[in-house]
C-alpha positions as CSV (number, residue, x, y, z in Angstrom):
1,M,26.3,-7.4,19.5
2,S,23.1,-4.4,20.2
3,E,19.8,-4.8,19.9
4,L,19.7,-2.6,16.8
5,E,22.2,-5.1,15.4
6,K,20.0,-8.3,16.7
7,L,16.9,-6.3,14.8
8,R,19.2,-6.4,11.6
9,V,19.9,-9.3,11.6
10,V,16.8,-10.9,12.5
11,A,15.0,-8.7,9.5
12,G,17.4,-9.5,7.0
13,Y,17.1,-13.9,7.7
14,E,13.0,-12.9,7.4
15,F,13.5,-11.2,4.7
16,L,15.0,-13.8,2.6
17,K,12.4,-16.2,3.7
18,H,9.9,-14.2,2.0
19,I,12.0,-14.1,-1.3
20,R,12.9,-17.4,-1.0
21,R,8.2,-18.1,-0.4
22,K,6.0,-19.0,-3.7
23,R,3.6,-16.8,-1.8
24,L,5.4,-14.1,-2.3
25,Y,4.9,-14.6,-6.0
26,V,1.6,-15.5,-6.0
27,I,0.5,-12.9,-4.6
28,F,2.5,-10.8,-7.6
29,G,1.2,-12.6,-10.1
30,L,-2.3,-12.1,-8.4
31,T,-1.9,-8.3,-8.1
32,L,-1.2,-7.9,-12.2
33,A,-3.7,-10.8,-12.7
34,A,-6.5,-8.0,-11.2
35,E,-4.5,-5.0,-12.9
36,L,-4.6,-7.1,-16.2
37,A,-8.1,-7.9,-15.5
38,V,-9.3,-3.9,-15.0
39,L,-7.4,-2.7,-18.3
40,I,-9.2,-5.7,-20.7
41,G,-12.3,-5.5,-18.5
42,M,-12.8,-1.7,-18.9
43,P,-12.8,-1.4,-22.8
44,T,-14.5,-4.5,-23.3
45,L,-17.5,-4.2,-21.3
46,M,-17.9,-0.1,-20.9
47,D,-16.9,0.5,-24.8
48,G,-14.1,2.3,-24.2
49,Y,-11.9,3.9,-21.3
50,P,-13.4,6.2,-18.8
51,N,-12.9,10.1,-20.3
52,S,-11.8,10.9,-16.6
53,V,-8.0,9.6,-15.5
54,R,-9.2,10.0,-12.3
55,V,-11.8,6.7,-12.5
56,M,-9.3,5.1,-14.1
57,A,-7.1,5.3,-11.4
58,A,-9.2,5.0,-8.5
59,M,-10.6,1.5,-10.5
60,L,-6.6,0.5,-11.5
61,S,-5.7,1.0,-7.3
62,I,-7.8,-3.1,-7.0
63,G,-4.3,-4.4,-7.8
64,P,-2.4,-2.5,-4.9
65,S,-5.2,-3.1,-2.6
66,L,-5.0,-6.9,-3.0
67,A,-1.1,-6.8,-2.5
68,T,-1.7,-5.6,0.8
69,I,-4.0,-7.9,1.6
70,G,-1.2,-10.6,0.8
71,A,0.3,-8.8,3.5
72,V,-2.0,-11.3,5.6
73,F,-0.1,-14.6,4.5
74,F,3.7,-13.1,5.4
75,A,2.2,-12.0,8.8
76,G,0.1,-15.3,9.9
77,D,2.7,-17.2,10.7
78,A,4.7,-14.8,12.2
79,I,4.3,-15.6,16.3
80,A,2.0,-18.4,15.4
81,G,4.2,-20.7,13.8
82,E,6.8,-20.7,16.3
83,F,4.6,-21.9,19.0
84,E,3.3,-24.0,16.9
85,S,5.6,-25.6,15.3
86,K,8.1,-25.4,18.7
87,T,11.2,-23.6,16.8
88,G,10.6,-21.0,19.7
89,Y,12.2,-23.0,21.8
90,I,15.6,-22.3,19.9
91,L,14.6,-18.8,19.3
92,F,13.2,-17.3,22.5
93,T,15.8,-18.7,24.6
94,N,18.7,-17.4,22.4
95,P,20.6,-14.0,23.8
96,I,17.9,-11.9,21.9
97,R,15.0,-10.1,23.4
98,R,11.0,-11.3,22.0
99,I,10.2,-7.5,21.2
100,T,13.3,-7.1,19.3
101,L,12.7,-11.0,16.8
102,I,8.7,-9.6,16.8
103,A,9.6,-6.2,15.6
104,G,12.5,-7.8,12.9
105,K,9.9,-10.1,11.4
106,Y,7.3,-7.0,11.4
107,L,10.0,-5.2,9.3
108,A,10.9,-8.2,7.2
109,C,6.6,-8.0,6.2
110,C,6.2,-4.6,5.3
111,A,9.6,-4.8,3.3
112,A,7.7,-7.3,1.0
113,V,4.6,-6.1,1.2
114,I,6.3,-2.3,0.2
115,L,7.6,-4.4,-2.9
116,L,4.1,-5.6,-4.1
117,V,2.8,-2.4,-3.3
118,I,5.3,-0.7,-6.0
119,F,5.1,-3.5,-7.9
120,G,1.1,-2.4,-7.8
121,Y,1.8,1.0,-8.5
122,V,4.8,1.4,-11.3
123,I,1.9,-1.1,-13.3
124,V,-0.8,1.7,-12.3
125,S,1.5,4.9,-13.8
126,I,2.1,2.9,-16.7
127,S,-1.5,2.6,-17.6
128,L,-2.5,5.5,-16.9
129,A,1.1,7.3,-18.7
130,V,0.8,5.7,-21.5
131,I,-3.4,5.5,-21.6
132,Y,-4.1,9.2,-20.9
133,G,-0.7,10.5,-21.4
134,E,-0.6,11.8,-17.7
135,V,-0.7,10.0,-14.0
136,P,-2.1,12.5,-11.6
137,I,-1.1,13.7,-8.3
138,E,-3.1,11.6,-6.5
139,T,-1.6,8.5,-7.4
140,A,1.2,9.8,-5.2
141,K,-1.4,10.2,-1.9
142,S,-3.4,6.8,-2.7
143,F,0.4,5.3,-2.9
144,G,1.0,6.3,0.6
145,L,-2.4,5.6,2.0
146,C,-2.3,2.2,0.4
147,L,1.9,1.4,2.4
148,L,0.0,2.8,5.4
149,F,-2.8,0.4,5.4
150,A,-0.4,-2.3,4.6
151,G,1.1,-1.7,8.2
152,S,-2.4,-1.3,9.8
153,V,-3.1,-4.8,8.3
154,L,0.1,-6.6,9.1
155,S,0.1,-4.9,12.8
156,V,-3.6,-6.4,13.5
157,T,-2.5,-9.9,11.7
158,F,0.2,-9.6,14.3
159,F,-1.9,-9.3,16.6
160,F,-3.8,-12.1,16.1
161,S,-0.9,-14.2,15.3
162,S,0.3,-13.6,19.0
163,L,-3.1,-15.0,20.2
164,S,-3.8,-17.4,17.8
165,K,-2.5,-21.6,18.5
166,G,-1.7,-22.1,14.9
167,S,-0.2,-20.2,11.9
168,M,-4.0,-20.6,9.5
169,G,-6.5,-19.3,12.3
170,A,-4.4,-16.1,12.9
171,T,-4.6,-16.0,8.9
172,V,-8.0,-17.1,8.6
173,I,-9.2,-14.8,11.5
174,T,-7.7,-11.5,10.3
175,L,-9.0,-12.5,6.6
176,L,-12.3,-12.9,7.8
177,C,-12.6,-9.6,9.8
178,I,-10.9,-7.6,7.4
179,M,-13.1,-9.0,4.0
180,V,-16.4,-10.2,5.5
181,I,-17.1,-9.0,9.6
182,F,-15.7,-5.4,9.1
183,P,-17.1,-4.6,5.9
184,I,-20.8,-6.4,7.1
185,I,-20.4,-3.4,10.3
186,D,-19.2,-0.9,7.6
187,S,-22.3,-1.0,5.9
188,V,-24.8,-1.1,8.5
189,L,-23.5,1.8,10.2
190,M,-22.9,3.5,6.1
191,M,-26.8,2.4,6.0
192,A,-27.5,3.9,9.0
193,N,-26.0,7.1,8.5
194,K,-23.4,6.9,11.2
195,P,-20.0,8.0,11.3
196,H,-17.7,5.0,10.5
197,W,-14.2,5.7,8.7
198,F,-13.2,4.3,12.1
199,M,-13.4,1.2,10.3
200,L,-10.0,-1.1,8.9
201,S,-12.5,-1.6,5.5
202,T,-13.3,1.7,5.0
203,A,-9.8,2.8,5.8
204,G,-8.7,0.7,3.2
205,D,-11.2,2.8,0.7
206,S,-9.4,5.9,0.6
207,V,-6.4,3.9,-1.4
208,A,-9.2,4.5,-4.1
209,T,-11.4,7.7,-2.8
210,V,-8.4,9.9,-2.6
211,Y,-9.1,10.4,-6.3
212,G,-12.7,12.0,-5.3
213,G,-14.4,9.8,-2.9
214,Y,-17.1,6.4,-3.5
215,E,-18.5,8.6,-6.2
216,I,-16.0,9.3,-8.8
217,F,-14.9,5.1,-8.1
218,L,-18.4,4.4,-9.2
219,E,-18.4,6.0,-12.2
220,G,-15.7,3.5,-13.4
221,V,-18.8,0.6,-12.9
222,V,-21.9,2.9,-13.4
223,P,-23.2,5.0,-15.9
224,T,-23.5,8.8,-15.3
225,G,-26.6,9.4,-13.4
226,G,-27.3,5.3,-12.8
227,M,-27.2,5.9,-9.4
228,D,-29.6,8.6,-9.0
229,G,-32.0,6.7,-6.3
230,M,-30.6,3.5,-6.7
231,L,-29.5,3.1,-3.1
232,P,-31.8,3.5,0.2
233,F,-29.0,5.7,2.0
234,E,-26.7,8.4,1.0
235,L,-23.8,7.6,0.0
236,S,-20.7,10.0,2.0
237,T,-16.9,9.8,1.4
238,P,-15.5,9.8,5.5
239,N,-12.6,12.6,5.8
240,I,-9.3,10.8,4.4
241,G,-7.8,12.7,7.9
242,L,-9.5,10.3,9.5
243,M,-9.3,7.2,8.3
244,V,-5.8,8.1,7.8
245,L,-6.2,8.9,12.4
246,A,-7.3,5.2,12.4
247,M,-5.2,3.1,10.5
248,V,-2.5,4.4,12.0
249,I,-4.5,3.4,15.5
250,Y,-4.5,-0.1,14.1
251,L,-0.8,0.0,13.1
252,V,-0.3,1.5,16.6
253,A,-2.5,-0.6,18.8
254,G,-2.3,-4.3,16.8
255,L,1.6,-4.1,17.1
256,A,1.7,-2.7,20.9
257,L,-0.6,-5.8,22.2
258,S,1.3,-7.8,19.8
259,F,4.4,-7.5,21.8
260,L,3.0,-7.1,25.0
261,I,1.1,-10.9,24.5
262,S,3.8,-12.7,22.9
263,R,6.2,-11.1,26.4
264,R,4.2,-12.8,28.0
265,R,2.9,-16.0,26.4
266,Q,4.4,-19.1,27.1
267,L,6.4,-22.2,25.1
268,A,4.2,-24.9,26.3
């Protein structure tokens, strides 16, 4: 059996594992809940939906963004789990290269997250079509950026999973980095008026800012002109191209490092 055939078998088996796990359907439910919260909360709290379809699309992008965070729960135990549960003694001693095994796991995680992102954007598209009678072309761009962000999150999670002794540790560390540490650094750089496009948290914002920057997103939560004088710093949206470059770097570097570390890591 060739390495390509082995990769297909590993990816298929791992994908079936994700389909059978409850966590996939929990994240489906969270994504739906996030979208319903926007669809119900916006007209209730803001006396109707925004006039601009792009503002509403940016607000609804919260759901697909949440789906990408779900990637952490799929990938947290991808590598660390094999060492923690000692199943690596069976898998790693079989005639299959570790790089093939890890690549198969990564592809399976990608497939599961793609399902989540598609689910989120189906809701976004249907909602916009029903409310406004149109779906802006930026929605397709947002979809592509969301998939790239998900791949980057997966790679970072695989990197921490290759270092961690347990799957829980890899999951918690990745969540802390993406949802706490990176945003804090991002905010400090933004207040200091320094470039912050290279932060993964900023790159994730591109899913919403592609519709017109931070300003159009804030229109959904702040009345027109309400932000004037409220911020002690200039709010500027990084270039989308630079954010794409940052996500590609995280994706490639994280996956490459996870391959390298896993190949050298000992089972005992």
